[in-house]
N, C-alpha and C positions, 0 to 999 in steps of 0.2 A: 698599799692595803693587800693587793694579790700577789705581788712579787716578793714578799717578804718570806723567808724560809720558816718552817714550823718543826721544832724539835719535838718529837714524841717521848713519852717516859720510857720506852724501851731503849731510847738513845738514839734511834733512827732520826735523821734530818731530812724533811722532805723540802725541796728546793723553792717551791711556790705554794700558794693556796688554792690551786685548781687542780681537780682530780677528773679523770675519765671515769665515769660510772661503768660498772659491769653492764654489758648488754647481750642479750641473746642473739646469735648470729649464724649459727649453723655452718660455720666455716672449718670444722675440723673433720677427721676421717671417721667411718663408721665405726672403728674400733676405739674411739677416744683419743687417738694420738693426734698431735698438733698438726693442722693442716697449713699449707703455705699461705693461703688467703688470710687465715687468722693473724699469722705472724706479721704479714704486710699490713693489715689493719691496724693492729696495735702498735706496731714500730712506726708507723706514719704519725700516730697521734704523740707518741714520745718525742719524735722529731719536731712536732708542732709545740712543744713546750709544756705539755701536761706534767704537772709535778708528780703526780700518782698516777700510774697506769694500771687499771684492773682488768683481768680477763674477763671474759663472760663467766656465768655460773658454771662451775666445773664439777662434775659428779664424783662423789667420794666413795660411791659403791654402785655397782651395776642395778641394782633394785631401785635405785633413786633417779636413773637416767629418765629425762622428761622429753627430749626432742632429738630429732636426727642432726647430726653434724655437732653434737654437743662435746665440749673438751673434757676429757677424762683425766682424774688425778687418782684412781683407783689401783693403778697397778705400777709396778717398778718399770714395766715396758714403756710408761709415759714420760719418764724422766729425762732421756735424751731430748725429746722435743720440748719440754718445758725448760731445759737448760738453753736451747737455742733461743727460745723466746724470753727468758730472763736476760741473757746476754745482750739481745737485739734491744730490748726496752732500756736497759741500764747504759747502754752504748750513748745514748742521747741525754744523759744525766737525770733521766727520770727515775723515781722508785717503782719497783715492780712488785705488783700484788696479784694473788690468785683469790677468786671467790669461791669458797668452798659450799657445796649445794648438795642437798638431797630433797627430791621433789616429793616425796611421800605419797599422798594421794594424787598429786598432779604429775607423777611419773606414768609410765606406760608400760603394760605386759608386752606390747608389740616390740619394744626394744629390749627389755630385760628377761622375758620369757617366764616372769613371775607375776602373780597376783600383786597389785599394789597394796600398800598398807599405810596406816596412819595411826594418830593416837587413838582413836576409836572407829567403829564402824559408823558410816555416814551415807547419806545420799544426797544428790544434787539433781535438779531437773535440767538435765543437759543431756543432748543426744549422744555425745561421745563419753559420758561419765562412766568410769570404771569404778564399781563399788569396793571400797578397800576392806580389807581385815584390819581388826585391831592388832597393834602391836604387841607382840610378846615381849618378856623381859629380855630374852635372847637378842630379839631384834634391836632392842635398845642399846644393850651392852655392845653389840657387833657395831652398831652405828657410831657411838662414841668413839670406838677404836678407830673406825673407819675415818673420821674427822682427824684425829691425830695422825694416823699413819699417812694420809694425804697431805697434812701440813708438813710432815718430816720430809716427804718427797719434793715439796715445793721448796723448802729450806735446802734440801741437797742440791737441787737445780739451781740455787742461787737468787731465788727470790727474797725480796726483803721482808715481805709479810704475807698474811692472808686475812680475808674478810669472811667471816661466817655470814651466810645469807640467812638471816631471821626474820626476812620480810616478805611481803607479797604473796602469803598463803602457802607457801612451801613448808618443809616437813617442820621445821624449828618452830614456825608460826603456828602450825597446826597443832602443837603441843601447848602453846602459850595461850591459844584462843579459848574462851569459854564455850564456844558454840561447837568447834570440831573436837575438843577435848572434853569427853563427858566420862572420864575414867573415875573410878573411886578408890584407886590405889596410890601408891607414893608418886606416881607421875601424873596424877590429874586431882581434880577438887580444887583446894586453895591454890591462890597464885603461887605460892612458894612452890607447890608441887608442880604445877602447869610450867613453871619457868625452869624446872630442874634439867630437862634436857639440854636446853641452849646453854645453861651455866656449866654442866658436866662436860659439854663439848668443848667450850673455851678454856676450862680448868685443864682437860686432857691436852689440848693442843699446847698450852702454855707450860706444862709439865714436860712435855715430849720435846719441845723446841727451845726451851730456855727463855730467860728474861729478856735477852737482847734481840729476839725475834718479834716482829711487829704482828699484833693480833688485834682485829677489831671486829665489830659486830653490826650489820645493817639491819636496822628495826622500822616496821611500820608502826606509826604511833596511835593511829585510832582506826576504828572499823571503817571500811571501805573497799569496794572492789572485790578481790581475791583475798584480801586481808580481813576475814569476817572475825566477829567476836572480840575485837580488841578494844580496851578501854584506855583512855588517856592516862588516868592516874596509875593504872597497872603498869602501862608501858613506862612510865617515868620510874616506877619501882624496879621494873626489869632493868632499866639503864643503870640504877644505883648499884643493883647487884652485880651486874657485869663490871662495872668499874671497880667495885671490891675485888672481883675476881681476876683482874690483872688486864682488861681491855685497854688498848692504847687509845681508841677512839670509839664513838657511836656515830654511825652513819644513818641520819634520819630521812627516810624515804617519805617525802611529803606530797609528791604529785604536784602540788603548786605551792612553792615555797613562800608566796606573797600571802597566802590565806591564814586566817586564825583558826583556832581550834573549833570543831564540832560541838564539843562538850560544853566549853567555855567561850562563846564567841566573841569576847571582848579581850581575849588573852591568845598571843602567839605561841606556837609550839617550840620555837627555837629557845626564847628565854626561859621557858619552863624546864627544858632539857638541860640548859646551860647550869641553871640554879640546881638541878637534881644531882649532877655529878661534879667530882672534884676538878678544879682548876686544871690540873695536870691532864685530864682526859680530853682529848680533842672531839670537838663536834663537827661533823660534816653534814652539810644541808644539801639535798637535791631536790629538784621539781621545777621545771619550767623557767629555769634560770638561763636568761639568753643575753642580756646585756651588761655592761658594766655596772649600770645602776642597780639591775636584779641582785648582782653578786654583792655590791656594797651593802645593799639593804640587809641581805642575810648576815654579812659580816657584822653589821651595825647592831643586830639583834643578838648576836653572841656566837655566831658559828665561826669556827677558826678556819674551816676550807668550805668551798662549794664543789659540787660534783655535777658534771655535765653529761647527759645522754645524747638527745637528739640534736642540741646545738653543736656537739663534737662530731656527729656524723657529717653534717654539711660545711662545718668549719674546723678542719683539723689543725689550724694555726690558731684557734680562738685565744689561748694564753698569750701569744706574742702580738696579736693585733688589738687585744682589747684596750679600750680607753674610753674616756668620757666623751659621748657623742658619736662613738664608732656604732654603726648598725651591722650586725651580723648577717650573713646571707641565711635565707629561710627558705624551707621547702614550699612547694614541690619541686623535686629535681627528676631529670631523666634518669633511666639506668645508665646511659652513657656517661652523664655528668657525675653520677655517685660512683662509677669504676675509676674515673679519674682522681677520686678521693680516696682510693683503695678500699671501697665497698664492693664485694665481689658479687657477681650474679646470684649465688645462693643467698648472701645477707640482703641483697635487693628483694628477692622474692619474698622473704619473711617481712620486710618492712612493708610490703603492700597490705599488710594486716591492719596498718595504722593509716588513718584518714589523712590524706593530703601529704604523704611523705614523697611518694614515688608517683611521677605524672604519666607514665605511660604503661 
């Protein structure tokens, strides 16, 4: 069930049904070029048998940079490091992906030197909140081009594909959201307009990189956490449109993949998403998938792949070890134990933001 290859409609064949989810880790250089710790972390998971290995969210433009140590794909100077990374991942038989990202209001002027911007002006009651300006037409056009140019750099570097980060309240989500997007022009209002940015970014990447380069989109499905103003049925429609636009896969960011939807508590999101898009478009499910049973349940509901984050941090060989009855290692782990698993000190510091992951 998990060891079967998966053929995407772009022609790429992923060797198994287990993906390493993109995770913030802060392991690259201040200028966005690849850090050795980033390479070591990702190559170790490829060696551990993950069929799809995805980088952390990588910024496509400097004004979208959201945290220290974030990988950049906004400059041709990034290509040599990206080439090293793609080569290292693929050396172990994994397929290599970059997650393309713009933070929007969740970027920071401290790193970009520019005021952050979003779909609309908005305010959040948080001590470190940076009020954004509303996007201009020039911002939007420039950002669509930035996604396409970044994807082309990844393709040049030897990556198999890219994942557009349309989840977790970052820029693409900020446009889709009915709460953070209050525009009245062609980029706001009805869903067709709010979904236009993510669709245009996907189409621009597909046009620039061709039909044989793999392109997918990660989506939050409902309102929750940083992904505010999302409606289940609207998200299903966005997924349909993205499938029509050429997406290879939709990666559903569920937080807890065992849970039914909030809007319709008797229904689970995976079958709804599976029914919404053509059979040739793969569904990837992520969210608290730790055991073989968790993964099997997601597959039985209609997911073509499962994607792991925290379980992959503490179990780098998860795809090789997983079987019925196997219990994966669980946190907390000490920083020394994490370092033995190719988690750098910088990444371990970031992981301390999450309860009970790091024990010292």
